N, C-alpha and C positions, 0 to 999 in steps of 0.2 A: 272751428265750427264750434256752434251753441252745443252744450251739454244739456240733457233733459234734467228737470231739477223736480223733486218731490219736496212738498212744504208741508210741514204740520202747523198752521197758522193756529196757535194754542191763545184762550184768553190770559194765560200766565206766561208763556213762553213761545215763541216761534223758532221751528227747527229747519233746516234747509239739509238736504241730501241729493249732491251731485251724482250722476250716472256715472261709473268708474273711479269714483273719488270716495265715497261714503258720504257721511255727515259734515259738511264746510262749514256751517252757524249754527249757533244755540245761544240764541239773546233774549233777553226779556221782552215779550210784546209790549214793549213803552217807549213813546215818542217825546220829546221836549220843543215845545214850540214858545216864540215870543207874542204873545198876543199882541202886540201894536205892530209889529211887521210880519205875522204871519211866517216870519223864517223858523226852518226847522233848525234846533241846536245841538240835538243829540238823538241819538235811538239805541234802542238796546241797555246795554248794561250802562253805561254814561248817564241815560235818562232816568234809569230806575235808580243810581245814586241820586239823583237830585228830588226824587218823591216827598214831597213834606220838607223841604229843605231850600227852597226857590222864591223870592221877591215876587209881589203880586202879578208883575205882568209876564211871568214865566210860569208857565204850567207842563207839568208832567203827565200826560194822560195815557191812560189804556185806550187804545179805539175798538176794542172787541170787550162785551160785557153779555155773560152767560151765553159765549159760546156765538153771540149775532155783532157784526158790524154796526158798532152805534153811531161813528161819522165815516161817512164813505171817503172824503177826501182827504182826510188824514190818515186813512188805511193804505189807502192807494199810495201815498206818497212815503209811507213806511214800508209797504211792501217794495218799491222800487229802489229805495235806500239798502233794504237788504239783499235784494237780488243784485245790486252794485256791488256790494261785499263780498257776494258769493261769485264773483267774475263775471255778471250780465252785463253789456253793454249795447250801444243802439247795432253796433255790427252783429253781435253773435246773443239772437233772440231766440231764446230755449222753449222749448214745449213744458208745460208745468202741470203735476197733478198736485192737487191739494186736497186736504183732509180734513174733512168736515163732519159737525155732528150729524148724527143721524135722525135728529127733531128738526134740522135746518128747515125753513119754509122755503117755496118757490122766491120769492122775492128775497132772501137772505142769499140763494144760492145763486142765483143773477150776479148780486153784487159782487160775491168773491169772484167769481168768474170774470165779470167786467174791471175790478180793481187788479186783477193780474193782469188781464191784458192791456191795460193802459199804463201797467207797472214796468210792460216792456216784454212780456210771455206772448210768444207767438201764437200759442194755443192754450187754452186751461181744461183741465178736464178734475172731477171730483171724484174722490172716494169715501165712502163711510168709515169713520174713524173706528169704530169696532171692527170691521172688515180688514183694514190695516192693521189694527194691533194683532188682530189673531195671525195673521200672516208674519208678523215680526217677531211673534211668540212661535213660531214654527208647527201651527197647529195645522192637522189635515182638512184645511176648509173645503176642498172639491172631492174631498171622499163621503160616501153616506153615512157619516157617523156625529154624534152631537157634539159641537166645541161651545164652550162656552166663555165670553171674558167679560171682565167689570173694569170698565175704565171711568176713572178718578182724576179728571182734570179742574181747571183752574175755574172755569166756571159752568160746566156741566158734566154731571156724571149716568155713563148708559152701562147697560146690561144687556147683552145681546148671545144668541143661541144660534149658531151659521152649522149648515150642513149643505152638502153639494155646491159649494160656491153661493149661497145666499143666507139671509137672515130669515130665520124661521118664525123668531121670537125676539124682540127687543122692548126695553123700557128705558126712556130718558128723559131726567128730570135735569133742571137747570140749577143746581144745587153744587157747589166744588170748593175748593181750595180757599179762592175769595170769601165766599160765606160764612167757611170756619175763623178766617182772620176776622169778619165782622164781629160775630159771635164772639171772639174775646176780646175786643175793643168795647162791649157793649156791656159785656160781664164786668169787666173792672171799673167802666163810668158807673155802673148803676151799683157796684158792692162797695168801693172805694173811693169814689168821686174824682177818680183819676181818668185823665186823657191820654190814649197813647196814639200813636200813629200808624196805620196801616205794616207798615214795614215792621214794627216792633212787634206787633201782634204776629207778624209770620214768623220772627223769629223765635216768639215765645214756643207757638205750634211747633216748630223744628226741633227746639230745646227739649221741651217737656211736655208736648201732646201726645195723646193717646185715645185710642180707641175701646182699651184693655185695662184692667189694672195688675200691676206687677210689682213684686216686692221690692223694695228700697227705692223707690220712685224719689227722682232729684226734685227739688225746688228751683226757681230761677227767681233772681232779684230784677225787678221791673222800674223803671225810670220814667215816669210822665209827668204831667204838670196837673195841678190840683186845679178842679175845676172852680170852686169857690172863689180862692186866694189868687190862682193866676201863678204861684209858685211852684219849681221844682221839687216834686217829692218821689220818694223809693217805698217801694214795699217789695213781701216776700210771698210770691204765689206758688200754691203746690200744685203737682200733679193730678191731684183728684179733682181741686178746682177747676183745671183747663178742660179735663174730662167731662164735668158736668155741663161747662157751658157749650161744649161741640157735640153733645147727646143730641140735639136736634138733627144736626145736620149728618151724624153718622146714621140716625135711625133711618132718615130720609134715603141713603145710599142702599142702606142693608134692605130695606123694604122694596126698592127698587129692584134689586138682585134676584131678592124672593119670588116678586111677583111674575120675573121675567121666567126665572126657573118653572113658576106654575102654568106659567103659557106652554111651555115646551108640549110635544106630544110625549107620549110615556115610553116610546122607544128610545127616543133620543134623550130623554132625562135620565135613563138606566144608562147611556153612555156617560152622562156629566157625572153619574155618580160614581162610576169606575174611574174613569180619569181626571175628575175634578175641575173646579172654576180657575182663571188664570187673571189674575190683577194687575192692572197696567196703569199708568199715568203717575204726575207727580203725586197727585193726594194718596194713591197707593202706598207711598214711604209713612204716611202715618202710622207710627209704634201701634202694633196691636190690631191695625184694621185687618188683617188677613184673619187672625184668629178668629176675631169677633164674628167677621163672614161665616168662618166655618162652623162655629157654634151655633148661628142662628139658622143656616141652611143645613146642617147636618151632611156635608157635601166637602171634601177635600178641596184648599183653596192655598193656591200657588202664587207665592209674587215671583214675576219673572226678573230677569235679570237685569235688564236695564229699562225699569218702568217707565223713564221718562222721554226714553227715545225709540221703545218699542214701535208708536204708532208711524215716525217718520221713518225707521227701517222696513218695516212692512211696506209702505209705500214704495220706497228703494225698492224692493224684490218686483214690485210690480212693473219698474220701470225697466229693469233688466231682464222681463219676461213680457213686454206689453203686447206681443200677439197673443200669447198664451191667457193672459189676466186681463186682456179689455173688458171683457164682458162683467168685470167684477165694478166696472166704473160708474157712476150716475150716469143718466142720458143728460144730452145737453139741454137745456133750457131753451126756447126760442121766443 
């Protein structure tokens, strides 16, 4: 018998939750293809290892950018392979609940639903990521109180105020962790004339990236290619430099949260001032982001226990209470 599945189809990572089993898959949203034969060579972690390390006829691509499907065929093939890893077959076709950005267009919504059905799902329902994140964080979303979540993903960031099972105010921007990686790459190229890959930029961000200054900040040794000579070159990068490179993206995320809070009705804003803002998503792990957000909003900010898994765990709870929480799903598009 097919198990219902919840999928957090993220720009950076795809997580799959199986009803009754919990999270069964957590893989980078990457697929490696042979461009000559269109054969799929790897998906997930294996494909991620290939980024920047393949010959010309092999490409490791991310089929989602800024939270949207950029290549429908590749996305469908990747979802099919990931569902197979989660135990889906032609015999056991599950119902699927997919988490999507609240800024998704009707065209993008249809593309996600169609990709899931063609990949093997018997039906596909959608839920907005901020709603799933609030459920995953254990917030009382169906009570008449204000709950606010800020979800910082790989391609998008969203802030939402939720009350009585609905989104009262939200602000979504197509800025996320990948934009931070690109900013680090650009800074090192402009300041030092050294080219680095996106994987190296991500490693720098995770090692010394921050949104707030701290004492005794570490440095990082960076290896790349000299743009002029083409020779390998090493430099030492400070945490302050990386923080400066990320400032534009951090300001955009903080501004989105402030604007969302400003849209909330006064009564709900009072609730949020009392219980705080909940920070979720992989980008929430950037050091000091919660403190920066708290300083800018004058509201307590809580980093949830499992920020990367919070959205799919919330969608999984919807599977467990399908009858009670179905009203939270987005209406199917015809």
